[in-house]
N, C-alpha and C positions, 0 to 999 in steps of 0.2 A: 611162035606159031602165026604164020601170016592169017590175017582175016578173023582170029580167034579172040574175043575178047577174055582176060583172064577172070575169074571168079574169086572173090576174095570170100574166105570162108570165116574169119575171125573178122567182126566188124571193128572200124577204125572213128575215132572222133579227133578233131583237130580243135585246139583253143587258141584263140587270137586275144594278146593284150595289148592295149592302147594306153599311153600316158596322157590323160588329160587334166595333170596337174599344172596349171601356169607357170612358168619359169622356173620350175624345179625337175631335176632329174629324178627319175624313179628307178631304183633298184629293186630286183626280185629275185627270189630264189624257189623253185618249184619241183616237187616231188611227189611220189606215190609211196607205197608201201616196199616196192621192189626197184624202182627207178629214180636216178637223181637227174633233173633236167639242168643242173649247174646255176650260175649267177649270171644276170643279165642287168643291165642298165639301158635305160631308154630317154632320151630327151623328149621335152614336150612335143606331143603330136606323133611321135615314133610309135611303132608297132612291132611286135614280136609273134611269131607263130610256132605251135610245136603240135604234133599229133601222137597218137599212142593207140594200141589195140585196145578194145574194150573187154573187160573178162567175159567169157563165155557161161561162167558158172554161177548160179544166184547166190551160193554162199559167199563168194569172194568179189563183192561188187567193186568196180573200178571207182577210184576217188583219188583225184591230186589236190594238193594243197600248196599254199604259197605263202611266203614271207615278203610282204612290200615294205619297202622303207624309202623313205625321202628326208631332207633335212630336218632332223630333230623328231621324226616320227619313225614308227614302225607299226604295222598290223597284220595279222593272220586273215587267211580266207581260203576257204573250200572254192578253189575255183571250177573244179569238175566233180559231180557226184552223180552217179550213174542214174540212180532214180530220180534226180531232180531235173537233170539235164539230157533231154531225148534229141538235142541238137547232136549232129554230125560235125558242124561247123558252129562252133561257140565263140561269139565274138564279145569281148568284154572292153569297157573302159573304165580305167581306175582313175578315181576322183579322190580329194581328201576325204569327204565323207563317206566313201565307200564304193565298193565296185558295182558297175551296173553291167546287165547282159542284154544285147540287142536281140529283140523278138521277130526279126525278120524285116519290116518295113523301116526305111531310114528314120532316125531320130525317135523310134518306139523301143524303149529301154525299161526294164524291172531292175530297181535299184535294190542293193541289199545293205545290211549293216556288216562291220568287219566282224570276224570271229573270235575276237581277243580272248572272251571270258572262257570258251572252252580250250584254247590253248594252254592259256595259264593253268588252268587246272591240271592239265597234262604235264606239263612241264614240273609242277609240283611233285609229279611222281616218276620224275628222272625221265620224262619221255619228251623229247625236243619236238616231234611232229608226230602227229595221230596216224592211227594205224588205218590200213584199207577198210575196216569194217565201219560201214556207214552209221552215222549217229542222226538224230532229229535235226533237221535245219529249220532256223527260224523261218517264218512266213515271209516272203518278199515285202517291201515297202511298196505303197501305191505308185503306179504309173506317176512319173514326173517329168516335166521338160528339163533337158540338160541345158546347163550355161556353160558355154564354151570359155 
């Protein structure tokens, strides 16, 4: 249709992941309850982006979770939780101490702890990754300057 902009009925979100772990490759695997985004590897400083539709239903909130790993370590994190992340373009940097979400202005981040405890409890019940039902997220750590 010439001159007519399409209207998107179902909202979408995009997640960007950047490896900020010096001198180490970051491998990760992200999925939600219905979709698997596969395995990816990033060199230091490299980024990866993916997008998805946000659930239009209140009972089935959108949530994406990832397993991040690098030399000798692996950690889980809920990279997108609909009720926590109101961003349409959510940019994350991954550091050894945890993931940090960009708040808009350059170098303005909120850093989080890894979700390992929650994931280990669920794995004990034979569930490898959490369901799409949102659980209570620990509050983010205070804003802190990033060390590149």
